[in-house]
C-alpha positions as CSV (number, residue, x, y, z in Angstrom):
1,M,-78.3,2.7,-91.5
2,N,-77.8,2.9,-87.9
3,G,-76.2,6.1,-86.5
4,D,-74.4,4.2,-83.9
5,T,-72.1,2.4,-86.4
6,G,-70.1,5.7,-87.1
7,R,-66.9,6.5,-85.3
8,R,-67.2,7.6,-81.8
9,Y,-64.5,9.7,-80.1
10,D,-63.5,9.1,-76.6
11,P,-63.1,12.5,-74.9
12,I,-60.7,11.3,-72.2
13,P,-57.7,10.5,-74.5
14,L,-58.4,13.7,-76.4
15,Q,-58.4,15.7,-73.2
16,S,-55.1,14.2,-72.0
17,D,-53.6,14.9,-75.5
18,Y,-54.8,18.5,-75.2
19,I,-53.3,18.9,-71.7
20,A,-50.0,17.4,-72.8
21,S,-49.9,19.7,-75.9
22,W,-50.8,22.8,-73.8
23,L,-48.0,22.0,-71.3
24,T,-45.5,21.6,-74.1
25,L,-46.7,24.9,-75.6
26,A,-46.5,26.6,-72.2
27,S,-43.0,25.3,-71.5
28,Q,-41.7,26.3,-74.9
29,A,-43.3,29.8,-74.6
30,V,-41.6,30.2,-71.2
31,R,-38.3,29.0,-72.6
32,V,-38.6,31.6,-75.5
33,W,-39.3,34.3,-72.8
34,R,-36.2,33.1,-70.9
35,L,-34.0,33.3,-73.9
36,R,-35.2,36.7,-74.8
37,Y,-34.6,37.8,-71.2
38,E,-31.1,36.5,-71.4
39,L,-30.6,38.4,-74.6
40,G,-31.6,41.7,-72.9
41,E,-35.3,42.0,-73.0
42,T,-36.4,42.6,-69.4
43,V,-40.2,42.1,-69.8
44,E,-42.2,39.7,-67.6
45,F,-43.8,36.7,-69.1
46,D,-47.2,37.4,-70.6
47,K,-49.6,34.6,-69.5
48,S,-52.3,35.9,-71.8
49,S,-50.2,34.9,-74.8
50,L,-51.2,31.3,-74.1
51,P,-54.7,29.8,-74.6
52,P,-56.7,29.1,-71.4
53,A,-55.1,26.5,-69.3
54,P,-56.8,23.1,-69.1
55,V,-54.9,22.5,-65.8
56,S,-54.4,24.6,-62.7
57,E,-52.4,27.8,-62.9
58,D,-49.9,26.1,-60.6
59,A,-48.4,24.1,-63.6
60,L,-47.5,27.3,-65.4
61,S,-46.1,28.8,-62.2
62,R,-43.8,25.8,-61.7
63,I,-42.6,26.1,-65.3
64,L,-41.9,29.8,-64.8
65,V,-40.0,29.1,-61.5
66,L,-37.8,26.5,-63.3
67,E,-36.9,28.9,-66.0
68,K,-36.2,31.7,-63.6
69,D,-33.9,29.3,-61.7
70,I,-32.1,28.6,-64.9
71,I,-31.6,32.4,-65.4
72,A,-30.2,32.7,-61.9
73,L,-27.8,29.8,-62.4
74,R,-26.6,31.1,-65.7
75,K,-26.0,34.6,-64.2
76,E,-24.0,33.0,-61.4
77,D,-22.0,30.9,-63.9
78,I,-21.2,34.1,-65.9
79,R,-20.2,35.9,-62.7
80,R,-17.8,33.1,-61.7
81,E,-16.4,32.9,-65.2
82,R,-15.8,36.7,-65.4
83,A,-14.1,36.6,-62.0
84,F,-11.9,33.7,-63.1
85,L,-10.9,35.5,-66.3
86,E,-10.2,38.7,-64.6
87,R,-7.9,36.9,-62.1
88,S,-6.2,35.2,-65.0
89,A,-5.7,38.5,-66.8
90,A,-4.3,40.1,-63.7
91,L,-2.0,37.2,-63.1
92,A,-0.8,37.3,-66.7
93,E,-0.1,41.0,-66.4
94,E,2.0,40.4,-63.3
95,Q,3.8,37.6,-65.0
96,I,4.5,39.8,-68.0
97,K,5.9,42.6,-65.8
98,S,8.2,40.1,-64.0
99,L,9.3,38.4,-67.2
100,S,10.0,41.7,-68.9
101,E,12.3,42.7,-66.0
102,R,14.0,39.4,-66.1
103,L,14.4,39.6,-69.9
104,E,16.3,42.9,-69.5
105,L,18.6,41.3,-66.9
106,E,19.1,38.3,-69.2
107,K,20.0,40.6,-72.1
108,Q,22.5,42.5,-69.9
109,G,24.0,39.2,-68.8
110,E,24.3,38.1,-72.3
111,L,26.0,41.3,-73.3
112,D,28.4,41.0,-70.4
113,D,29.2,37.4,-71.4
114,T,29.7,38.4,-75.0
115,E,32.2,41.1,-74.0
116,E,34.0,38.7,-71.7
117,Y,34.2,36.1,-74.5
118,E,35.6,38.6,-77.0
119,R,38.1,39.9,-74.5
120,L,39.3,36.3,-73.7
121,Q,39.5,35.5,-77.4
122,E,41.7,38.5,-77.9
123,L,44.0,37.4,-75.0
124,L,44.1,33.9,-76.5
125,R,45.3,35.4,-79.9
126,K,48.0,37.3,-78.1
127,G,49.0,34.1,-76.3
128,H,48.3,35.3,-72.8
129,L,45.6,32.8,-72.0
130,T,44.8,29.1,-72.3
131,N,42.2,27.6,-74.6
132,M,40.1,26.3,-71.6
133,R,39.3,29.7,-70.3
134,V,37.9,30.7,-73.7
135,V,35.9,27.5,-73.9
136,D,34.4,28.3,-70.5
137,A,33.6,31.8,-71.6
138,R,31.9,30.5,-74.7
139,R,29.8,28.0,-72.6
140,A,28.8,30.9,-70.3
141,L,27.8,32.9,-73.3
142,L,25.7,30.0,-74.7
143,Y,24.1,29.5,-71.4
144,S,23.1,33.2,-71.0
145,S,21.8,33.4,-74.5
146,T,19.7,30.2,-73.9
147,R,18.3,31.7,-70.7
148,R,17.4,34.9,-72.6
149,L,15.6,32.9,-75.3
150,Q,13.7,30.9,-72.7
151,T,12.7,34.1,-70.9
152,A,11.6,35.7,-74.2
153,H,9.5,32.5,-74.9
154,A,7.9,32.6,-71.5
155,L,7.1,36.3,-72.0
156,M,5.4,35.5,-75.3
157,Q,3.4,32.8,-73.7
158,A,2.3,35.1,-70.9
159,R,1.2,37.7,-73.4
160,K,-0.7,35.1,-75.3
161,Q,-2.5,34.0,-72.1
162,L,-3.4,37.6,-71.4
163,D,-4.8,38.1,-74.9
164,E,-6.8,34.9,-74.5
165,A,-8.2,36.0,-71.2
166,R,-9.1,39.4,-72.5
167,R,-10.8,37.9,-75.6
168,A,-12.8,35.5,-73.4
169,L,-13.9,38.4,-71.2
170,E,-15.0,40.3,-74.3
171,K,-17.0,37.3,-75.5
172,L,-18.5,36.9,-72.0
């Protein structure tokens, strides 16, 4: 039998497969390092954890630069998100304060309209007043109680927004 009839391996495709596999391994190792870094481990990437590079060191350096850029972009995104949520929370707090004051005024207005309505009803029973004045007082009472309810609803919505902003800040 001739020794030349056996399989021969072409080293060029094997070498290109090895380079592609090494680059994939390197990029995944750097990605794992970035994720650990984002989770709080502040160690530098250990190049010795990889097998010897079949390509120039520049390839690994470029991979590291890309992952560090991702870290910087994510930090900036988090900073912006935190600033937005803090502004939202401060705005919600101001709105709650304003709506609370307004609610107190609305409650007082409703009490005043209730007293006026009861007074006019009593005068109507005594015959000292027409029915139209009582109807107008009842409308005013209905209007003021509706405004109080709307203000109370807006206050609950503002509190909900504040809670959501604070919860999002905690998650961030």
